[in-house]
LUMPA-662574 format. One record per residue (C-alpha): x negated, y, z; residue number from 1; residue in one letter. Coordinates in Angstrom, 2 decimals. Layout:
N
R       px       py       pz    n  res
R        X        Y        Z  NUM    A
...
This chain:
508
R       px       py       pz    n  res
R   -37.26   -31.55    33.28    1    X
R   -38.79   -28.30    34.77    2    X
R   -36.87   -27.06    37.88    3    X
R   -37.11   -23.13    38.76    4    X
R   -35.96   -21.88    42.20    5    X
R   -35.75   -18.22    42.65    6    X
R   -36.35   -17.75    46.67    7    X
R   -35.51   -13.87    46.73    8    X
R   -32.27   -14.14    44.61    9    X
R   -31.75   -18.08    45.39   10    X
R   -30.70   -18.77    42.06   11    X
R   -31.89   -22.23    40.22   12    X
R   -33.24   -23.07    36.60   13    X
R   -33.51   -26.19    35.23   14    X
R   -35.31   -25.57    32.16   15    X
R   -35.11   -22.28    32.03   16    X
R   -31.46   -21.82    32.39   17    X
R   -29.06   -21.25    35.35   18    X
R   -26.53   -24.05    36.48   19    X
R   -23.42   -21.87    37.07   20    X
R   -22.32   -20.62    33.81   21    X
R   -23.64   -20.69    30.29   22    X
R   -25.81   -17.87    29.57   23    X
R   -23.98   -14.52    27.72   24    X
R   -24.93   -16.02    24.22   25    X
R   -22.41   -18.44    24.74   26    X
R   -19.67   -17.00    26.46   27    X
R   -19.28   -13.89    24.02   28    X
R   -19.24   -16.43    21.05   29    X
R   -15.20   -16.29    20.12   30    X
R   -14.97   -20.05    19.89   31    X
R   -15.78   -19.85    23.57   32    X
R   -12.91   -17.53    24.74   33    X
R   -10.66   -19.63    22.21   34    X
R   -11.45   -22.92    24.17   35    X
R   -11.86   -22.01    27.41   36    X
R    -9.90   -18.60    28.20   37    X
R   -10.35   -17.31    31.51   38    X
R   -11.71   -20.68    32.72   39    X
R   -14.94   -20.71    35.64   40    X
R   -16.68   -23.08    33.19   41    X
R   -19.55   -24.65    35.23   42    X
R   -22.90   -26.50    32.94   43    X
R   -25.58   -28.60    33.93   44    X
R   -28.52   -29.46    31.49   45    X
R   -27.68   -31.72    28.44   46    X
R   -30.60   -34.02    27.01   47    X
R   -27.84   -34.56    23.95   48    X
R   -29.94   -33.31    20.67   49    X
R   -29.24   -29.89    19.55   50    X
R   -27.01   -29.32    22.82   51    X
R   -28.65   -27.65    26.34   52    X
R   -25.69   -27.85    28.29   53    X
R   -22.57   -29.86    29.71   54    X
R   -19.75   -28.99    31.77   55    X
R   -19.14   -30.48    35.48   56    X
R   -15.76   -31.28    34.88   57    X
R   -13.35   -32.68    31.97   58    X
R   -11.29   -31.19    29.29   59    X
R    -8.45   -32.30    27.89   60    X
R    -7.60   -35.54    29.36   61    X
R   -11.17   -37.02    30.63   62    X
R   -12.88   -35.53    27.92   63    X
R   -16.89   -35.09    28.70   64    X
R   -17.93   -31.42    26.84   65    X
R   -21.26   -30.52    25.56   66    X
R   -22.71   -27.15    24.33   67    X
R   -25.32   -25.81    22.36   68    X
R   -25.96   -22.75    19.88   69    X
R   -27.37   -22.42    17.01   70    X
R   -27.79   -19.13    14.55   71    X
R   -25.60   -17.66    16.78   72    X
R   -22.71   -20.10    16.67   73    X
R   -21.28   -22.10    19.36   74    X
R   -21.58   -26.18    19.08   75    X
R   -18.76   -27.82    21.16   76    X
R   -18.85   -31.85    21.62   77    X
R   -15.80   -33.37    23.46   78    X
R   -16.43   -37.27    24.11   79    X
R   -14.20   -40.00    25.87   80    X
R   -15.68   -43.29    25.05   81    X
R   -16.47   -44.09    21.77   82    X
R   -14.03   -40.78    20.62   83    X
R   -16.41   -38.63    19.80   84    X
R   -14.74   -34.95    18.36   85    X
R   -17.12   -31.87    17.52   86    X
R   -15.68   -28.02    16.82   87    X
R   -16.50   -27.27    12.84   88    X
R   -16.68   -23.79    11.95   89    X
R   -13.40   -21.84    10.81   90    X
R   -14.94   -20.65     7.66   91    X
R   -16.32   -24.26     5.91   92    X
R   -11.85   -24.27     5.97   93    X
R   -11.86   -21.52     3.22   94    X
R   -10.42   -24.08     0.57   95    X
R    -6.28   -23.26     2.26   96    X
R    -4.69   -20.52     3.26   97    X
R    -5.82   -18.17     6.00   98    X
R    -3.30   -19.35     8.72   99    X
R    -4.70   -22.52     8.96  100    X
R    -7.97   -21.02     8.71  101    X
R    -7.73   -18.69    11.50  102    X
R    -5.03   -19.75    13.76  103    X
R    -6.08   -23.15    14.36  104    X
R    -9.57   -24.86    16.20  105    X
R   -10.93   -27.64    13.84  106    X
R   -12.29   -30.80    15.53  107    X
R   -14.08   -33.45    13.43  108    X
R   -12.76   -37.46    14.33  109    X
R   -16.35   -38.90    13.82  110    X
R   -15.00   -42.03    14.58  111    X
R   -12.19   -41.38    12.17  112    X
R   -13.51   -39.25     9.99  113    X
R   -11.30   -36.98     9.74  114    X
R   -10.51   -33.35    10.57  115    X
R    -7.86   -32.39    13.24  116    X
R    -6.07   -28.68    12.75  117    X
R    -4.88   -28.21    16.15  118    X
R    -3.54   -24.43    17.18  119    X
R    -5.17   -22.45    19.09  120    X
R    -2.57   -21.76    22.12  121    X
R    -3.29   -25.67    22.58  122    X
R    -6.76   -26.88    21.48  123    X
R    -7.37   -29.74    24.08  124    X
R    -4.27   -31.61    23.24  125    X
R    -5.03   -34.58    20.71  126    X
R    -1.62   -36.24    20.12  127    X
R     0.53   -32.53    20.06  128    X
R     3.23   -33.10    16.85  129    X
R     1.85   -29.34    15.80  130    X
R    -1.49   -31.11    14.47  131    X
R    -2.28   -31.30    10.79  132    X
R    -5.37   -33.72     9.56  133    X
R    -7.38   -33.20     6.63  134    X
R    -8.15   -37.13     5.51  135    X
R    -9.92   -38.38     2.24  136    X
R    -7.19   -39.66    -0.09  137    X
R    -8.29   -43.38    -0.58  138    X
R    -9.40   -44.02    -4.09  139    X
R    -9.79   -40.24    -4.92  140    X
R   -12.95   -37.69    -3.89  141    X
R   -10.63   -35.88    -3.11  142    X
R    -9.13   -34.34     0.80  143    X
R    -5.60   -33.77     1.58  144    X
R    -4.01   -31.83     4.63  145    X
R    -1.41   -33.04     5.89  146    X
R     1.09   -33.79     8.43  147    X
R     3.75   -36.56     8.93  148    X
R     5.43   -36.26     5.27  149    X
R     4.45   -32.67     4.31  150    X
R     0.96   -31.74     2.98  151    X
R    -0.49   -28.37     2.21  152    X
R    -1.58   -27.61    -1.50  153    X
R    -5.13   -25.67    -1.58  154    X
R    -5.20   -22.28    -2.63  155    X
R    -7.47   -23.52    -5.79  156    X
R    -4.78   -26.27    -6.90  157    X
R    -2.66   -25.16    -9.81  158    X
R     0.39   -25.30    -8.04  159    X
R    -1.07   -22.41    -5.40  160    X
R    -2.09   -20.79    -8.15  161    X
R     1.20   -20.80   -10.61  162    X
R     3.14   -20.16    -7.18  163    X
R     0.10   -17.30    -6.38  164    X
R     0.73   -15.48    -9.81  165    X
R     4.31   -15.35    -8.82  166    X
R     4.57   -13.83    -5.69  167    X
R     1.49   -11.84    -6.57  168    X
R     3.54    -8.81    -5.96  169    X
R     3.79    -9.09    -2.39  170    X
R     1.18   -11.29    -1.13  171    X
R    -2.68   -12.71    -1.71  172    X
R    -3.15   -15.89    -2.26  173    X
R    -4.51   -16.57     0.76  174    X
R    -1.31   -15.83     2.35  175    X
R     1.52   -18.01     0.80  176    X
R     1.56   -21.05     2.02  177    X
R     2.55   -24.31    -0.80  178    X
R     3.80   -27.26     1.44  179    X
R     4.95   -30.45    -0.53  180    X
R     7.14   -32.33     1.58  181    X
R     9.57   -35.73     0.77  182    X
R    13.29   -35.71     1.57  183    X
R    13.89   -38.86     1.05  184    X
R    13.62   -39.93    -2.56  185    X
R    13.31   -36.25    -3.73  186    X
R     9.91   -34.37    -2.85  187    X
R    10.52   -30.37    -2.29  188    X
R     7.90   -27.71    -2.35  189    X
R     8.56   -24.83     0.68  190    X
R     6.98   -22.00    -0.09  191    X
R     6.27   -19.61     2.88  192    X
R     4.67   -16.38     3.22  193    X
R     4.38   -16.09     6.91  194    X
R     3.37   -12.27     7.54  195    X
R     6.32   -11.27     5.47  196    X
R     9.13   -13.99     6.98  197    X
R    10.08   -14.72     3.66  198    X
R    10.11   -18.18     2.14  199    X
R    11.16   -19.81    -0.99  200    X
R    11.90   -23.35    -2.58  201    X
R    11.29   -25.55    -5.50  202    X
R    13.03   -28.62    -6.12  203    X
R    11.33   -31.36    -8.51  204    X
R    14.84   -31.02   -10.08  205    X
R    14.64   -27.63   -11.13  206    X
R    12.21   -25.26   -12.32  207    X
R    14.32   -21.88   -10.58  208    X
R    12.03   -20.81    -7.07  209    X
R    15.31   -20.35    -4.80  210    X
R    14.77   -18.02    -1.66  211    X
R    15.72   -19.31     1.18  212    X
R    15.89   -16.13     2.78  213    X
R    19.62   -15.23     0.82  214    X
R    21.19   -18.50    -0.70  215    X
R    22.00   -18.98    -4.13  216    X
R    18.89   -16.24    -5.26  217    X
R    16.24   -17.53    -7.32  218    X
R    13.33   -15.67    -8.43  219    X
R    14.55   -13.68   -12.10  220    X
R    11.79   -14.46   -14.84  221    X
R    12.68   -10.69   -16.13  222    X
R    11.26    -8.48   -13.64  223    X
R    12.79    -5.51   -14.59  224    X
R    16.22    -3.43   -12.75  225    X
R    16.46    -0.16   -15.21  226    X
R    14.74     1.90   -12.24  227    X
R    11.46     2.19   -10.36  228    X
R     9.64     1.48   -13.95  229    X
R     5.94     1.32   -13.05  230    X
R     6.22    -0.18    -9.59  231    X
R     4.31    -3.45    -9.73  232    X
R     5.03    -4.14    -5.92  233    X
R     8.78    -5.89    -5.92  234    X
R    10.34    -8.92    -7.02  235    X
R    13.67    -9.68    -8.57  236    X
R    16.16   -12.04    -7.48  237    X
R    19.20   -13.20    -9.72  238    X
R    22.04   -15.08    -8.99  239    X
R    21.10   -19.19    -9.68  240    X
R    24.84   -19.99   -10.59  241    X
R    24.48   -17.92   -13.50  242    X
R    23.06   -18.11   -16.99  243    X
R    22.37   -14.56   -18.53  244    X
R    19.57   -12.33   -17.10  245    X
R    21.63    -9.43   -15.87  246    X
R    24.63   -11.26   -14.72  247    X
R    25.89   -10.95   -11.13  248    X
R    25.03    -9.19    -8.54  249    X
R    20.29    -8.90    -8.46  250    X
R    18.47    -8.33    -5.62  251    X
R    15.21    -6.40    -5.36  252    X
R    12.69    -7.37    -2.72  253    X
R    10.49    -3.76    -2.25  254    X
R     7.51    -4.10     0.49  255    X
R     7.44    -0.71     2.52  256    X
R     3.61    -0.35     3.65  257    X
R     1.71     2.80     4.61  258    X
R    -0.81     2.82     2.18  259    X
R     0.29     3.59    -1.79  260    X
R    -2.07     3.64    -4.73  261    X
R    -0.77     5.64    -8.38  262    X
R    -2.11     6.62   -11.31  263    X
R    -1.06     7.51   -14.78  264    X
R    -1.93     4.26   -17.20  265    X
R    -0.62     3.72   -20.67  266    X
R     1.57     6.88   -20.04  267    X
R     3.79     5.95   -17.47  268    X
R     2.79     5.86   -14.00  269    X
R     2.22     2.53   -11.63  270    X
R     2.66     2.17    -8.25  271    X
R     0.97    -0.32    -6.00  272    X
R     1.47    -1.17    -2.72  273    X
R    -1.30    -1.97    -0.42  274    X
R    -0.22    -6.11     0.13  275    X
R    -2.52    -6.09     3.94  276    X
R    -0.51    -3.67     5.30  277    X
R     2.42    -4.48     4.15  278    X
R     5.13    -3.78     7.33  279    X
R     8.65    -5.48     6.51  280    X
R    10.27    -6.07     2.96  281    X
R    13.54    -4.83     2.18  282    X
R    16.34    -6.39    -0.02  283    X
R    18.22    -4.24    -2.80  284    X
R    21.28    -5.09    -4.05  285    X
R    21.41    -3.57    -7.89  286    X
R    25.10    -2.39    -8.30  287    X
R    24.76    -2.15   -12.01  288    X
R    28.52    -1.37   -12.15  289    X
R    28.13     2.29   -10.23  290    X
R    24.71     2.47   -11.49  291    X
R    22.72     2.63    -8.17  292    X
R    20.35     0.65    -5.66  293    X
R    22.58    -0.74    -2.01  294    X
R    20.35    -0.28     0.79  295    X
R    19.91    -1.07     4.09  296    X
R    19.83     2.08     5.66  297    X
R    16.25     2.16     6.97  298    X
R    14.15     2.49     3.34  299    X
R    16.73     5.83     2.14  300    X
R    13.25     7.85     2.59  301    X
R    10.86     5.33     1.58  302    X
R    12.93     4.67    -2.00  303    X
R    13.71     8.36    -2.67  304    X
R     9.78     8.70    -2.73  305    X
R     9.04     5.52    -4.64  306    X
R    11.32     7.08    -6.59  307    X
R     9.45    10.07    -6.92  308    X
R     6.31     8.60    -7.92  309    X
R     8.11     6.51   -10.73  310    X
R     9.46     9.53   -12.47  311    X
R     9.41     9.95   -16.15  312    X
R    10.68    12.24   -18.51  313    X
R    13.41    10.17   -19.36  314    X
R    16.09     9.09   -17.61  315    X
R    16.30     5.82   -15.57  316    X
R    18.51     3.13   -17.14  317    X
R    20.64     1.88   -14.47  318    X
R    20.64     5.17   -12.59  319    X
R    20.86     7.77   -16.10  320    X
R    19.06     9.85   -13.94  321    X
R    14.98    10.98   -13.83  322    X
R    13.12     9.68   -10.77  323    X
R    12.81    13.46    -9.33  324    X
R    16.82    13.88   -10.00  325    X
R    16.92    10.64    -7.97  326    X
R    15.35    11.57    -5.06  327    X
R    16.49    15.12    -5.31  328    X
R    20.07    13.09    -4.83  329    X
R    19.32    10.96    -2.23  330    X
R    17.78    13.22     0.34  331    X
R    21.31    15.11     0.16  332    X
R    22.99    12.53     0.89  333    X
R    25.28    12.06     3.53  334    X
R    23.19     8.75     4.11  335    X
R    20.29    10.59     5.19  336    X
R    21.93    13.99     6.70  337    X
R    23.76    11.63     9.06  338    X
R    21.00    10.11    10.89  339    X
R    21.26    10.49    13.99  340    X
R    17.21    10.39    14.79  341    X
R    14.06    10.53    12.39  342    X
R    11.96     6.91    13.07  343    X
R     8.23     7.57    12.53  344    X
R     8.80     6.06     9.43  345    X
R    10.89     8.48     8.26  346    X
R     8.72    11.26     9.69  347    X
R     6.00     9.93     7.57  348    X
R     7.75     9.76     4.05  349    X
R     8.98    13.13     4.72  350    X
R     5.21    14.14     4.80  351    X
R     4.46    11.97     1.40  352    X
R     7.68    13.82    -0.05  353    X
R     6.93    17.35     1.15  354    X
R     3.05    16.65    -0.43  355    X
R     4.88    16.20    -4.17  356    X
R     5.68    19.60    -3.92  357    X
R     1.98    21.64    -5.52  358    X
R     0.91    23.46    -2.95  359    X
R     1.18    27.74    -4.25  360    X
R    -0.84    30.53    -2.14  361    X
R    -2.32    34.16    -2.79  362    X
R    -5.72    34.38    -3.94  363    X
R    -6.81    36.25    -2.59  364    X
R    -4.73    36.22     0.59  365    X
R    -5.47    40.47     0.84  366    X
R    -4.15    41.60    -2.76  367    X
R    -1.75    38.97    -3.55  368    X
R    -2.36    39.31    -6.94  369    X
R    -3.48    36.18    -8.20  370    X
R    -2.24    32.23    -6.80  371    X
R    -3.88    28.97    -6.59  372    X
R    -1.69    25.80    -7.63  373    X
R    -2.81    22.59    -6.08  374    X
R    -1.68    19.66    -9.09  375    X
R    -2.06    16.06    -7.94  376    X
R    -3.24    15.33   -11.95  377    X
R    -1.97    11.00   -10.86  378    X
R     1.18    13.05   -11.53  379    X
R     3.24    14.59   -14.35  380    X
R     4.10    17.99   -13.88  381    X
R     7.92    16.96   -14.20  382    X
R     7.51    15.20   -10.82  383    X
R     5.81    17.62    -8.74  384    X
R     9.41    19.30    -8.23  385    X
R     9.05    22.06    -5.93  386    X
R    12.66    21.36    -4.40  387    X
R    10.65    18.46    -2.48  388    X
R     9.51    20.23     0.28  389    X
R    12.52    22.62     1.27  390    X
R    14.48    19.63     1.59  391    X
R    11.98    17.81     3.18  392    X
R    11.82    21.04     5.69  393    X
R    15.67    21.17     5.74  394    X
R    15.99    17.34     6.97  395    X
R    13.48    18.07     9.63  396    X
R    14.85    21.34    10.92  397    X
R    18.33    19.44    11.14  398    X
R    16.57    16.87    12.98  399    X
R    15.05    19.23    15.36  400    X
R    18.85    20.62    15.64  401    X
R    20.01    17.16    16.93  402    X
R    17.27    16.39    18.98  403    X
R    18.85    18.29    22.17  404    X
R    20.89    14.60    23.07  405    X
R    17.58    12.30    22.30  406    X
R    15.33    14.16    24.41  407    X
R    13.05    11.75    24.78  408    X
R    12.04    12.80    20.87  409    X
R    12.66    16.58    20.90  410    X
R     8.70    16.82    21.78  411    X
R     7.27    14.98    19.20  412    X
R     9.69    16.77    16.56  413    X
R     8.45    20.32    17.58  414    X
R     4.52    19.04    16.84  415    X
R     5.51    17.72    13.47  416    X
R     4.64    20.05    10.63  417    X
R     4.88    19.85     6.67  418    X
R     2.38    21.35     4.22  419    X
R     4.40    24.00     2.53  420    X
R     3.96    26.52    -0.36  421    X
R     4.11    30.11    -0.15  422    X
R     7.48    30.52    -0.34  423    X
R     7.25    33.67    -2.66  424    X
R     5.84    32.12    -4.69  425    X
R     7.74    28.68    -4.59  426    X
R    10.39    30.74    -5.30  427    X
R     8.88    32.50    -8.54  428    X
R     8.29    28.48    -9.84  429    X
R    11.44    27.41    -8.68  430    X
R    13.06    30.82   -11.45  431    X
R    10.72    29.97   -13.88  432    X
R    11.00    26.03   -14.29  433    X
R    14.77    26.09   -14.44  434    X
R    14.67    26.33   -17.76  435    X
R    13.25    22.76   -17.92  436    X
R    15.95    21.34   -15.32  437    X
R    19.59    20.24   -14.91  438    X
R    22.53    21.56   -13.42  439    X
R    22.33    19.85    -9.84  440    X
R    18.44    19.54    -9.90  441    X
R    16.72    22.91   -10.48  442    X
R    18.53    24.56   -13.12  443    X
R    20.69    26.66   -10.69  444    X
R    17.47    28.93    -9.63  445    X
R    17.92    30.78   -12.97  446    X
R    18.60    34.29   -12.32  447    X
R    17.90    37.91   -13.50  448    X
R    18.06    39.70   -10.63  449    X
R    14.06    40.18   -10.65  450    X
R    14.56    40.97   -14.51  451    X
R    12.48    44.73   -15.51  452    X
R    14.28    46.06   -18.75  453    X
R    11.01    46.88   -20.60  454    X
R    12.78    48.22   -23.72  455    X
R    12.23    51.85   -23.36  456    X
R     8.76    51.30   -22.26  457    X
R     8.20    49.57   -25.67  458    X
R     9.53    51.93   -27.65  459    X
R     7.76    55.07   -26.36  460    X
R     4.55    52.73   -26.58  461    X
R     5.61    52.30   -30.24  462    X
R     5.79    55.56   -30.25  463    X
R     1.85    56.28   -29.05  464    X
R     0.01    53.94   -31.06  465    X
R    -0.24    54.86   -34.35  466    X
R    -1.06    58.69   -32.55  467    X
R    -3.68    56.94   -31.15  468    X
R    -4.80    54.90   -34.02  469    X
R    -5.18    58.09   -36.40  470    X
R    -6.76    60.23   -34.13  471    X
R    -9.13    56.69   -33.85  472    X
R    -9.97    57.05   -37.31  473    X
R   -10.32    60.56   -37.91  474    X
R   -13.39    60.31   -35.46  475    X
R   -14.33    57.42   -35.98  476    X
R   -14.87    59.31   -40.07  477    X
R   -16.45    62.15   -38.46  478    X
R   -18.98    59.91   -36.65  479    X
R   -19.68    57.28   -39.44  480    X
R   -20.72    60.90   -41.74  481    X
R   -23.28    62.36   -40.03  482    X
R   -24.57    59.70   -38.75  483    X
R   -25.41    58.01   -42.39  484    X
R   -27.33    61.78   -43.17  485    X
R   -30.59    60.40   -41.96  486    X
R   -30.04    56.99   -44.06  487    X
R   -29.44    58.63   -47.62  488    X
R   -32.99    59.77   -48.00  489    X
R   -33.87    56.24   -47.18  490    X
R   -31.99    54.30   -48.94  491    X
R   -29.88    54.39   -52.64  492    X
R   -26.91    56.02   -52.69  493    X
R   -25.19    52.85   -53.31  494    X
R   -25.85    51.12   -49.98  495    X
R   -24.91    54.36   -48.43  496    X
R   -21.45    54.18   -50.01  497    X
R   -21.28    50.33   -49.33  498    X
R   -21.96    51.03   -45.69  499    X
R   -19.48    53.73   -45.49  500    X
R   -16.68    51.61   -46.86  501    X
R   -17.51    48.80   -44.20  502    X
R   -17.65    50.90   -40.89  503    X
R   -14.57    52.80   -42.80  504    X
R   -12.59    49.54   -43.02  505    X
R   -13.52    48.79   -39.34  506    X
R   -12.38    51.84   -37.97  507    X
R    -9.17    51.49   -39.61  508    X
């Protein structure tokens, strides 16, 4: 052991290392802050192989702690008598859902050959009821993560893969918890998606995945509802006590996310919501009698945007409207126009809806003789309705007027701007496109006040064209004859006659 003392700074080094606290490379490791948080850890040299320091005081109930560093990873050993625990890096626990990998500290109990999963909020408690234990199954070359009568299914197991295929529209496999739990003689499978706050239950006596949030509702085999065709990020529930696929009121679980991707596939638009950015899941009731989706009032504009993306040339079976028509109906409905204030989610949806209208601008701006139209190639032209932008602007203006009663939002709404097409070009397009639209959704834009009567001009042109043709033919005949005179001396009369007929035919 080499001891050095700095006479100028008063620093004592043992084997080249300070004794007051671990080096910065130790303290910058994520595991160090997880275990010790803001505690002042004093250390001294350690002679154990692979460890450089040992703490001067115990942690977690008289456990002596040793610290080491290897390949940038912190090595931690806690020892009390014959009990020895060592921290295992989280990356080695990738066989289980991400919650068990990211939210727990994994301790290897060398005396019992098991791994304890302790919550990061209480990493030193060895007897906490929240601890999960990973141990080998006797007689099998498999390991099981269990706690009492509950056992977690690995993400690569057959059960987890089947559950993940059902819940794939909402969550990634690593975000789904499939936990077996014994309840007397019956065994149940509890399925949870903690990030979305939803869960399901599968009984050993049933083959239907039942929702825990919505009683007596199970996942429907038929995932179509007659609208939002092409939306892949959704799950349809049906009543558990009915046999028919469309009996009773069904429910539709739709995730809300800031990132939505869409594109053409097989002649229809396919819409997918980013699973990593889902903020909440909305439950919509499918009202087959009135042909509508009943929402909770918070998803109105977002649902209107999904209708616009999934629009098709044929009407939806449930709503008897196209997605575009349903969007315009929603934006003009009393439920949307009666909103007291617009939240950030509402403003974001208004921007998305306004962007669906193609951008229109004069080119060049000073001449106003041509226009540039910016279409979205991922959508059909019929889905890019010109009324979207104007309806979004009307809702924004209404919210600005009502903002006098909510001073805290008035300044924010004044800064919100929408990308709107040129009003003159938009009006021209609405008039022209009214031919292809139905009443209430654009057909009423038809007007003849801008039409020009060209019948007199066409009649005058009809008289003028024959005169111009005769004059031009006569001049061509004289020109051809004079030009061919020199050629008659060089060629035969037959060639001259043939060429004359060709040129006369062109002149006629």
